[in-house]
C-alpha positions as CSV (number, residue, x, y, z in Angstrom):
1,X,22.9,4.0,14.0
2,X,23.2,2.9,10.4
3,X,24.5,-0.5,11.6
4,X,21.3,-1.1,13.4
5,X,19.3,-0.4,10.2
6,X,21.6,-2.7,8.3
7,X,21.1,-5.5,10.9
8,X,17.3,-5.0,10.9
9,X,17.2,-5.2,7.1
10,X,19.3,-8.4,7.2
11,X,16.8,-9.8,9.7
12,X,13.8,-8.9,7.6
13,X,15.4,-10.5,4.5
14,X,16.2,-13.6,6.6
15,X,12.5,-13.7,7.5
16,X,11.3,-13.6,3.9
17,X,11.1,-9.9,2.9
18,X,12.6,-8.9,-0.4
19,X,15.8,-6.8,-0.1
20,X,14.4,-3.5,-1.3
21,X,11.4,-3.7,1.1
22,X,13.7,-4.7,4.0
23,X,16.1,-1.9,3.4
24,X,13.2,0.6,3.0
25,X,11.5,-0.6,6.2
26,X,14.7,-0.5,8.2
27,X,15.4,3.1,7.1
28,X,11.9,4.2,8.0
29,X,12.2,2.6,11.4
30,X,15.5,4.4,12.0
31,X,14.0,7.7,10.9
32,X,11.0,7.3,13.2
33,X,13.3,6.5,16.2
34,X,15.6,9.5,15.4
35,X,12.6,11.8,15.0
36,X,11.2,10.7,18.4
37,X,14.6,11.0,20.1
38,X,15.2,14.5,18.6
39,X,11.7,15.7,19.7
40,X,12.0,14.7,23.3
41,X,14.9,12.4,24.2
42,X,13.0,11.2,27.3
43,X,13.5,7.5,27.9
44,X,10.1,7.3,29.6
45,X,8.3,8.4,26.4
46,X,10.6,7.3,23.7
47,X,8.6,4.2,22.7
48,X,5.4,6.2,22.5
49,X,7.0,9.1,20.6
50,X,8.5,6.5,18.1
51,X,5.0,5.0,17.6
52,X,3.6,8.5,17.0
53,X,6.3,9.1,14.4
54,X,5.3,5.8,12.7
55,X,1.7,7.0,12.7
56,X,2.8,10.3,11.0
57,X,4.7,8.3,8.4
58,X,1.7,6.1,7.7
59,X,-0.5,9.1,7.1
60,X,1.8,10.9,4.7
61,X,0.1,11.4,1.4
62,X,-3.2,10.1,2.4
63,X,-5.1,13.3,2.1
64,X,-6.3,15.9,4.6
65,X,-5.3,13.8,7.7
66,X,-3.8,15.5,10.7
67,X,-0.1,15.1,10.1
68,X,0.8,16.4,13.6
69,X,0.1,13.2,15.6
70,X,-0.5,14.0,19.2
71,X,2.4,13.5,21.6
72,X,1.9,11.1,24.5
73,X,0.3,12.9,27.4
74,X,-0.7,16.0,25.3
75,X,-4.4,15.2,25.5
76,X,-5.0,15.5,21.8
């Protein structure tokens, strides 16, 4: 898994990101994927669960936001 994050950070640097931002972004992406996979591990919902994990990450520290993003198909 870490090799994927390393390749992603290399790609981001190649496309103009500074190294620190690229490494941070790649690690966040990897963490969101692993979170989604550990919560469901269903190939049909993995992309949606990963997006939900990104949304949770984006709202961290922003105040009284709902940090429990709804899961795909939960109706929330």
